[in-house]
N, C-alpha and C positions, 0 to 999 in steps of 0.2 A: 148560645151557639158560639159567639166570638170568644167568650171566656174559655170554652173547651178547646178551641183552636189554639189560643195563646198558651194554655196549660200544656197541651201536647207538643207544641213547638218548643217550649221551654224544656220539657222533658227530653225531647230529641236533641236539643243543644247540649244538655248535660251529658247525655250518653255519648254522642259523637265527640264532643270536646274532651270528655274524660278518656275516651278510647285513644284519641290522637295524642293527648298528653302522656298517658301511660306508655303508649308505643314509643313516643319520642324519648322519654326517659329510659325505657328499657334499651332502646338501640344505643343511646349515648353511653349508658353505664355498662353495656355488654361489649364494649370495645370498638365503638364506631371510630372511623379514621378521621372524622371531622365533627364540628360542633353543631351542625345544622339541626339534628334532631333535638338537641337541647334548646337552641334558639326558638324553634317552633313551639316546644312545650312551654317555655317561659313566656313567649308572646301571648299564648292562649291563657295562661294563668293570670297574667297581668290584666288583660281586658275582660276576663271572665270573673272568677271568684274574688280576686283582690279588689277590683273595681266595685263589685257588688257589696263586699264587706265594708269598704270605705263609705259607700253611700248609705248603708244601714247605720253605720257608726255616726255619720253626720245627722241622719234623721233623729237619732236618740240624744245627741249631745248639743246640737246647735239650734239656737232659736235667735231671732225670728225666722220665718219662712223665706224671706227675701235673702237673708244671709245664707240659709241652707242652699238655695238655688244657685247662688254665686259659687259656693264651695263645690257643689256637685258639678257645675259646668267646668270648674277648674280641674277637678279630678278626671272628668271625661277627657278634657284636652290633654292632660298630663299622661294618662294611660294610653291614649291614642298615639301620642308622641313616642312613648317607650315602645309600643307595638311596632311603629314604623322603624324605629332604630333596630329592633331585632330583625325585621324584614331586610333592612339594609345589610346587617351582618350576614344574613343568608345569601344575599346577592354577592357580597364580597367573597365569601367562602366557596361559592359554587363555581 
């Protein structure tokens, strides 16, 4: 049961996140007067697919597991930091 819930929540995240990213990129490249749509798209890309890709890369390349966990925590903190920077850019520009 809980596996089904996690699967559908993950699927929902992909759909909604992808929709927001595509909409943000469309608005930015179709002549938006500000950079806010781009910042939103980039923030989601950083904490979504890029963070996931880096974690999978660490799983495949780094041993032992305690070293993996250290690097994954570092990636989590770094991507969160970049996400917050993009939110700050949004506040500055709004």
